[in-house]
C-alpha positions in Angstrom: 21.1 18.1 -25.4 21.5 22.0 -25.2 20.9 23.9 -22.4 17.3 25.6 -22.0 18.9 28.9 -21.6 19.9 30.6 -25.0 23.3 32.2 -24.2 24.0 34.9 -27.0 26.9 33.2 -29.3 28.9 33.6 -32.5 29.8 30.6 -34.6 33.0 32.0 -36.0 33.7 29.1 -38.6 30.7 27.5 -41.1 31.2 26.6 -44.4 27.4 27.7 -45.4 27.8 27.0 -48.9 28.2 23.2 -48.4 24.7 22.9 -47.2 22.0 22.4 -49.9 19.8 25.2 -48.5 22.2 27.3 -46.8 19.5 29.8 -45.7 17.3 27.5 -43.5 20.4 26.6 -41.4 20.9 30.3 -41.2 17.5 30.9 -40.2 18.0 28.1 -37.7 20.6 29.3 -36.2 19.0 33.1 -35.9 16.4 31.6 -33.9 18.7 29.6 -31.8 20.5 32.0 -29.8 23.2 32.5 -32.3 23.5 36.1 -33.2 26.2 35.9 -36.1 27.9 33.8 -38.2 31.2 33.7 -40.2 30.9 32.1 -43.6 34.4 31.1 -44.5 35.5 30.1 -48.1 38.0 27.5 -49.3 38.2 27.9 -53.1 37.1 30.5 -56.0 33.6 29.0 -56.1 33.1 29.1 -52.3 34.3 32.1 -51.8 31.5 33.8 -54.3 28.8 31.5 -52.9 30.0 32.6 -49.2 29.7 36.3 -50.4 26.3 35.8 -51.6 25.2 34.0 -48.6 26.5 36.7 -46.5 24.8 39.5 -49.1 21.4 37.8 -48.3 21.8 37.9 -44.8 23.3 41.5 -43.7 24.9 42.1 -40.2 23.9 38.3 -39.7 26.2 36.3 -41.9 29.8 38.0 -42.2 31.8 36.6 -45.0 35.6 35.5 -45.4 37.3 34.4 -48.5 40.1 31.6 -48.5 42.1 29.3 -50.3 42.5 25.8 -48.2 45.1 23.8 -48.8 43.3 21.0 -49.4 41.9 23.1 -52.6 45.2 24.3 -54.2 45.4 23.9 -57.8 48.4 25.4 -59.8 46.0 26.6 -62.8 43.8 28.4 -60.2 46.4 30.2 -57.8 46.7 33.5 -59.9 42.8 33.7 -60.8 41.8 32.8 -56.7 44.8 35.1 -55.2 43.5 37.8 -57.4 39.5 37.4 -56.6 40.4 37.3 -53.0 42.6 40.6 -53.5 39.2 42.1 -55.1 36.8 40.4 -52.5 38.8 40.8 -49.1 37.9 44.7 -48.5 34.0 43.8 -48.0 35.1 40.8 -45.9 36.0 40.3 -42.2 38.6 37.9 -42.5 41.0 36.1 -45.0 40.4 32.6 -44.4 40.5 29.8 -44.4 44.1 29.3 -45.3 47.1 27.7 -44.0 49.3 24.5 -44.2 48.3 21.0 -44.2 51.4 18.7 -43.9 48.9 15.9 -44.2 48.1 16.8 -47.7 49.6 15.6 -50.8 50.2 18.6 -52.3 54.3 19.7 -51.8 54.9 21.7 -48.5 57.1 23.8 -50.7 53.6 24.9 -53.0 51.9 25.2 -49.7 54.4 27.6 -47.9 54.4 29.8 -51.4 50.8 30.2 -51.7 50.5 30.6 -48.2 52.8 33.7 -47.9 51.1 35.1 -50.9 47.8 34.9 -48.5 49.6 36.4 -45.3 50.5 39.1 -48.1 47.0 40.1 -48.6 46.0 39.7 -45.2 48.4 42.5 -44.4 47.5 44.6 -47.2 44.2 44.8 -46.1 44.6 44.6 -42.6 42.3 41.8 -42.2 42.4 38.8 -39.5 43.4 35.6 -40.8 41.7 32.1 -40.5 44.2 29.2 -40.1 44.0 25.6 -40.9 47.2 24.2 -39.7 47.1 20.6 -39.5 50.7 18.9 -38.3 51.9 22.3 -39.1 51.0 24.5 -36.0 54.5 26.0 -35.2 55.2 26.7 -38.8 52.1 28.7 -39.4 52.6 30.7 -36.3 56.0 31.6 -37.1 54.9 32.8 -40.6 52.1 34.8 -39.6 54.1 36.4 -36.4 57.0 37.1 -38.6 54.7 38.8 -41.4 53.6 41.2 -38.7 49.8 40.0 -38.6 47.8 41.5 -35.4 44.7 39.1 -36.0 44.9 35.4 -36.2 42.6 32.9 -35.6 44.0 29.3 -35.1 40.7 27.2 -36.3 39.8 24.0 -34.3 43.0 24.2 -32.5 44.2 20.6 -31.6 48.0 22.0 -31.7 50.8 21.7 -29.2 49.8 22.7 -25.3 53.1 24.0 -25.4 52.2 26.9 -28.3 49.5 28.1 -26.6 51.0 30.7 -24.4 53.3 31.9 -27.0 50.1 32.0 -29.6 48.1 34.0 -26.8 51.4 36.2 -26.0 51.2 37.5 -29.7 47.2 38.3 -28.8 46.0 35.4 -31.5 43.0 33.5 -31.0 42.3 29.8 -31.1 38.8 28.3 -31.5 36.8 25.3 -30.3 34.7 22.9 -32.1 32.1 20.1 -31.3 34.8 18.0 -31.4 35.3 18.6 -27.6 32.6 15.9 -27.4 34.8 13.5 -28.1 38.5 14.2 -29.0 41.2 14.1 -26.3 43.6 16.3 -28.1 41.1 18.7 -28.9 39.7 18.9 -25.1 43.5 18.9 -24.1 44.4 22.1 -26.0 41.3 24.0 -25.4 41.4 23.6 -21.6 44.9 25.4 -21.9 43.3 28.1 -23.9 42.8 31.6 -22.2 39.2 32.7 -22.2 40.3 35.9 -23.5 41.6 34.1 -26.6 39.1 31.5 -27.1 36.3 31.6 -29.8 33.6 29.3 -30.4 32.6 27.5 -33.9 31.1 24.6 -35.8 32.9 24.0 -38.8 29.5 23.1 -40.4 28.7 20.7 -42.0 31.5 18.7 -40.3 29.8 15.4 -38.8 31.2 14.7 -35.0 30.1 11.4 -34.9 26.5 11.0 -34.6 26.1 14.8 -34.6 26.0 16.7 -38.1 26.9 20.2 -37.1 24.8 22.9 -38.4 25.5 26.4 -37.3 23.0 26.4 -34.4 25.4 23.7 -32.5 27.9 26.2 -31.7 25.8 25.7 -28.7 27.2 22.5 -27.8 30.7 23.8 -28.4 29.8 26.2 -25.8 28.3 23.7 -23.2 31.5 21.7 -24.0 34.0 24.4 -23.2 31.9 25.2 -20.1 31.8 21.8 -18.8 36.0 21.5 -19.9 36.8 24.6 -17.7 34.2 24.2 -15.0 32.8 27.6 -15.6 29.1 28.7 -16.3 28.0 28.7 -19.9 26.8 32.2 -19.5 31.1 33.2 -18.6 31.9 31.5 -21.7 29.4 33.0 -23.9 30.1 36.7 -22.7 33.6 36.0 -23.4 34.1 34.2 -26.6 31.2 36.7 -28.0 33.2 39.8 -27.4 36.2 37.8 -28.5 34.8 37.4 -31.7 33.5 40.9 -32.1 37.1 42.3 -31.5 38.8 39.8 -33.7 36.2 39.9 -36.7 35.1 44.0 -36.2 31.5 42.5 -36.1 28.5 44.6 -35.5 25.8 42.0 -35.4 22.0 42.3 -35.5 18.8 41.0 -36.8 
C-alpha cells in the first residue's frame, strides 16, 4: 500500500501508448503526486504515439523516441532511424534502445543498429535510455567509447561490480516495481548511489499482481526507501532532481 504523504516523483520510463486510454492513466498520475512522466517509444508506430500523447500533455508528459532491440526489423531500419533523427530534437531522450542477448535477432545486427542510434544521441546531444539484458558491460562500453554524457540504464539488474564504473561516468540507473520481489534488482539498486538513481514503472508491465501504471512509481519510491533504509522524502527529493538533471525537465501542470 502506498504511503499517505505524497512526495513529488517522476516516472522516467513508461510505455503510455500501450494503454487503451493513455489520458486516463496520465490524469491519474497527475493527481497522484507524479509531477512528470517520460513516455518512451520502441518503434516507428509507438514513437509517434508517444509524441502525440506528449503533445496533448505539455510540460507533463515528455517524449523519448527509440528502437527497442525486440522490435528490430531489417525492412524498417532505414525508415525508423530517419524518423528518430527527425523527431529527436523535440524529445528529452533517445529510448528505449540497446542490446538484448536473449533476443532472437543476431548480436551483430543489434550492435550495428545500436551503434547508429548512439550516433544519433551524440548528434542531437540527448540522453540515451538503455535496455541491456545480459549485455550491460557491452552496452556500457559502447556508450562510453562514443563519449555520451547522459545515459540511463533502465530497470538496472546488472552486475554489482559494474555499478561504480557506471556511476563514475555520471550515468544513471533506474529502479522499478520489480523491487517488490526480484532479488537481482534489489541487490543492484541497493548498491546504486542516490545521486545516480532514477525511479520508473516501465508501465504497463505486470509485476506479479501489480499491473503498473505511472502512478505506481510511488511503489518504486517506497521500495527504494525500504531497501536503502532512508525516508521516502529523501529518495523522492534525490531522484526527482536527478531526473530533471538527466532529461532537462521543466515540469509543471
